[in-house]
N, C-alpha and C positions, 0 to 999 in steps of 0.2 A: 959512554952510551953509543951504541952502533947506529947505523943509518935507519934501519927498520924501526928501532925503538924510538928514534927521534921523530920519524914520520908518525908513528902511532901516538906518541905522547903530546906532540905539538901541532903538527900540520893537519892531521886528520880531524881532530876536534875543531880546529879553526875553520877548515873547509866546510864541515858539516854545519857548524854554527852560522857561517856566512850564508849558506844556502837556506837554512831555516829562517834566518833574519829576513832575507829577501822575500820568501814566501809569506812570512807573517806580516811584513809591512804591506805587501800587496793585498793580502786578504783582509787585514784588519783596519787599514787606513780609511779614514772618513773620506768619501768622495768629494772632490772639489771641482769647480768649473774652471778648467784650464785648457788651452789649445792642445788638440791631439787626443785628448782623453775620450771625447764623445763624437768627434768629427774633425774634418779638415778646416772648414770655413765657418766662421760665426755669421749667421744670417740675421739673427734677431737677438736683442738683449734688452729686456724690459724689467724694471723694478716697479711693482705695484705702488701707486701713489698712496699717501696717507689716508685719503678718503676711502680707498678700498680696504685698507687695513682696519679702519674703524668699522666698515660694513662687515668684515670678517668677524670682528669681536662681537658685534651686535648679533650676527647670525648664530655664533656659538652660544652666546648667552640665552638666546631664544630657544635654541635646540635643547640646551640643558634643562631649561624650565619645562619644556613640553615633554621630553622623553624620560625625565627623571632618572638619568644615569644609563638608560638603555641605549645601545649603539644605534646610530641612524642607519636606515636601510640603504644599502648601496644601489639597489635597483629602483626603489620607490620613494626614498626620502628626499626632502628638500635639499638643495645645494646652493652654495655661493658660486656664481659663475663669472668667469673672466674670459675675454676674447682679445687676442692680439691684433696687430695690423695684418691686412691682406698681404700675401706674398706669393711669388710664383714657384710652384713645385715642378722641377724638371727631372726627367728620367736620368739624364747624364750626371746630375748632381746628387742623386739619391744614394744612400738613404738620408732621411731627415730625422734628426733626433732632438726631441724636446728635453731639456734638463731643468729641473725645478730645485731651487734652494730655499728652504724655509728656516728663518732664524727667530728664536724666541727664548723664553725662560720657563723652566719647569716650575709649576706651582707648588709641588710637593715632591718629596723623595719617591722614586719609583720609575715607572716606564712612561715615556712620552710617545703617544700614538696619534698619528694623523692619517687620514684616508683621503686620497685624491683620485680624480679621474682626468685623464688628458685625452685630447683628440684633435681632429681636423674637420673643419666645416668645408664641405665641398661646394663647387660652383652652383649645383642644383639645390643647395640648401640642406642636403643630407649631412649627417655628422657621423664620423667614425670615432668611437670613443673606447678607451681601454682603461682598466683599473691600474693605478700605479702601485708599486711596491718599493720599500726601502726608505720611506720618509718617516722613520720612527727611531727612537733611541731608548736604550734599556738601562735600568739601574742608575739613573741620574740622581744628583743631589738636589735638594730643595733650593730653588733660586739659581740653579746652574744654567748658564747660557749654552744653548745648543744650536747647531746648524745642521739641518737635515737636507742632504743633497742626493738626488737620484735621477736617472734618466728614464724617460718613458719608452714604450715600445717604438722602435724605429719605423718610419713610414717610407714606402716606395711608391712612386707615381709612374704609371705606364705611359703618360703623355703630359705635355705641359698643362698645368692647371693652376688657376688662381685659388689658393686655399687660405684658411684662417686658423691659426693655432688656438686651441681652447683649453681651459683648465677649470676644473670644478672641485671645490672643497666639500667633501661629504661629511666629515666629522673630525674632531680633534679632542684629545684627552690630555689633561695635565700639562698644558702649555699655554702661555700667553704669546701670541704670534706678533712679532715686531716688524718683520719684513718678509716679502716673498719676491724672489727674482726668477724670471723665466728666460731661458735662452733656447735658441734653435740652432743646431749645427747641421751642416750638410757634408756628405762624403763619408768615407770609411774612417774608422778610428785608427790611431797609431797603437800597435800592440804594446802592452806593458811588459816589464821584464819577466814576470811570471808567465804571461801568455806566450812570450817569445820562447822561453825555455820549454814550456810544456808542448809547444808546437814543434819542437826539435828533438824528437826521441833519439835520433842517431847521436846528437851531441851529448845527451844524457848518458847513452850507452858508452860512448867513448870516455866520458869523465869517470864513470863507475869502473870501467875496465882499467883505466890508468891508476886509479886509487887502489884497486885490488892488487895490481901488479906491484906497485910501490910498497904496499904494506906487507904483503905476504911473500914476496920474492925473497928468498934467502940469499944473502950475499956471502 
């Protein structure tokens, strides 16, 4: 077997498989709360007490009985509301990213869907609220334990402000919620492997050119 055939049969598939594995792992891995993924500095870390989890359960039971399976209105429906401790938002430490992790068990086989709104209460009492995405799981098994983790829209402050992070549960389907953790991170995130690679087009070009030369150059 000559060099070109060796490259084609062994190293090229391995290289492509490795790149595909990196991309797949980055795209499909469930998000977890860890340093560098959502910010540089952990500012707040709160786990809702059992009393709040019981309130969430009662809220969802009441919602189900009143709405008869109809989704709760994001704009006008009742919500379960939670507020963290006051904190100082500073321009030099922006952005501030709230990360929510919801753990529970699927009631039946199918999709687990939860709808949340996150925001910041300002010093004047006004609130800036945004709808969160990503706190759902699909095609789960009955009784399967799931952890749904997602970041909220990052916030930037133009001057020092005393703000309060807030979280509101709008609705949840096919899940018994056991715990809710809320973190706030400040600063820019560390880029993932996939982000680093996609942000380096010249590196990609060099790799592709090298592979082409090695594979198709006749010796």
